[in-house]
C-alpha positions in Angstrom: 126.0 161.6 115.7 125.8 162.9 112.2 129.0 164.7 111.1 128.5 167.4 108.5 131.6 167.4 106.2 132.6 170.2 103.9 134.7 170.2 100.8 136.1 172.6 98.3 135.8 171.3 94.8 138.6 172.6 92.6 138.9 172.8 88.9 142.4 171.9 87.8 143.7 173.7 84.7 143.7 177.5 85.0 142.7 177.2 88.7 145.4 175.1 90.4 148.0 174.9 87.6 148.9 177.1 84.6 146.8 176.5 81.5 149.0 176.7 78.4 148.5 178.8 75.3 146.8 177.1 72.3 145.4 178.2 69.0 141.9 178.3 70.3 142.6 179.7 73.8 144.3 177.5 76.3 145.0 173.8 76.8 146.0 171.6 79.8 149.6 170.5 80.3 150.3 167.4 78.2 153.2 166.1 80.4 154.4 166.3 84.0 157.2 168.6 82.6 154.6 171.1 81.4 152.8 171.1 84.7 153.2 174.1 86.9 151.2 175.2 90.0 149.9 178.7 90.0 151.2 181.2 92.7 149.5 180.8 96.1 147.9 177.4 95.3 150.1 175.3 97.6 149.7 177.7 100.6 146.0 178.1 99.9 145.2 174.4 99.7 147.1 173.9 103.0 145.1 176.6 104.7 141.8 175.1 103.4 142.8 171.7 104.7 143.9 173.2 108.1 140.4 174.8 108.3 138.8 171.3 108.0 137.8 171.3 104.3 138.3 168.2 102.2 139.9 169.1 98.8 138.4 167.4 95.7 139.7 168.2 92.2 137.0 167.9 89.6 138.4 168.2 86.0 137.2 167.6 82.5 140.0 166.2 80.4 138.5 166.0 76.9 141.9 165.8 75.3 142.1 162.2 76.5 138.7 161.4 75.0 139.7 163.1 71.7 143.1 161.2 71.5 145.2 164.4 71.9 146.6 163.4 75.3 147.3 159.9 76.6 145.5 158.5 79.6 148.9 157.7 81.2 150.1 161.3 80.8 146.8 162.6 82.4 147.2 160.2 85.3 150.8 161.1 85.8 149.8 164.8 86.0 147.1 164.1 88.5 149.5 162.0 90.6 152.0 164.9 90.6 149.2 167.2 91.7 148.3 164.9 94.6 152.0 164.7 95.6 152.3 168.5 95.7 149.0 169.4 97.4 146.9 168.0 100.2 144.2 166.7 97.8 141.8 164.1 99.2 140.3 163.0 95.9 140.5 163.6 92.1 137.5 163.1 89.9 138.1 163.1 86.2 135.8 163.1 83.2 137.5 162.0 80.0 134.4 162.6 77.8 135.5 164.2 74.5 132.6 166.7 74.6 131.5 165.3 71.2 128.2 163.4 71.0 126.0 162.7 73.9 127.2 164.5 77.0 128.2 162.5 80.1 126.5 163.1 83.5 130.0 163.7 84.8 131.3 166.3 82.3 131.1 169.8 83.8 128.7 171.6 83.7 126.8 168.5 84.8 127.2 167.9 88.5 128.0 164.2 88.4 131.6 164.4 89.6 130.6 166.6 92.6 127.6 164.4 93.4 129.7 161.2 93.2 132.4 162.6 95.5 129.8 163.9 97.9 128.1 160.5 98.2 131.4 158.6 98.6 132.9 161.1 101.1 129.7 161.8 103.1 129.7 165.5 102.2 127.0 168.1 103.0 126.8 170.0 99.8 125.3 173.0 101.6 128.7 173.5 103.2 130.7 173.0 100.0 132.3 175.3 97.5 133.3 175.1 93.8 136.2 177.1 92.6 137.1 177.5 88.9 138.0 179.7 86.0 135.4 178.7 83.4 131.6 179.1 83.0 131.4 175.2 83.2 132.8 175.3 86.7 130.3 177.9 87.9 127.4 176.1 86.3 128.6 172.7 87.7 128.6 174.2 91.2 125.2 175.7 90.7 123.8 172.4 89.4 125.2 170.6 92.5 123.8 173.2 94.9 127.2 174.4 96.2 128.5 178.0 96.6 130.6 179.1 93.6 133.7 181.2 93.2 134.8 182.3 89.7 138.5 183.2 89.2 138.5 185.9 86.6 141.4 185.3 84.2 140.4 187.6 81.4 139.3 184.8 79.2 136.9 186.0 76.5 134.3 183.5 77.6 131.0 184.8 79.0 129.5 183.3 82.2 126.2 181.6 81.8 125.2 181.6 85.5 126.1 184.2 88.1 128.7 183.0 90.6 128.4 183.7 94.3 131.8 185.4 94.2 134.2 186.7 91.5 137.9 186.9 92.5 141.2 187.7 90.8 143.2 184.6 91.8 143.3 181.5 94.0 144.6 183.3 97.1 141.5 185.6 97.0 139.2 182.5 96.6 140.7 181.0 99.7 140.2 184.3 101.6 136.5 184.2 100.6 136.1 180.6 101.8 137.9 181.2 105.1 136.1 184.5 105.6 139.4 186.4 105.9 
């Protein structure tokens, strides 16, 4: 019997946790102390898991590749995320974004494709939720349905998402059909 498994791929910064102000927009937290879940994220993730979806965080962390954030700090933040939420897997790309792009750096679909292969996912049943054009394009490139969380960032989308919502709670409602 072939089981068809679904997952919700989740961007981290700005989707699950608060992105912090920076001179050029926002930045990820640089310590566990700066890490803060956004409203509705814990309840939403629990509802998605209860509905049978695996939860896979897929995050670009170029600050590590650029030397602005230590690998140990990034790993501690991800460990905290996994302790707080029912996350099944975390995929991280540390590519700095300078030079030749990695097949795993969003908008490339590498992190989604790797997780799908390792976890036996049916991508036609999966979703990508994020707050940046890279998240939408990544989901499109992997062949999953996409939900864009509109945060008011002055960054235009490049591809059209399947759904646009105001927050994580609304994204969960779309996925669960409620």
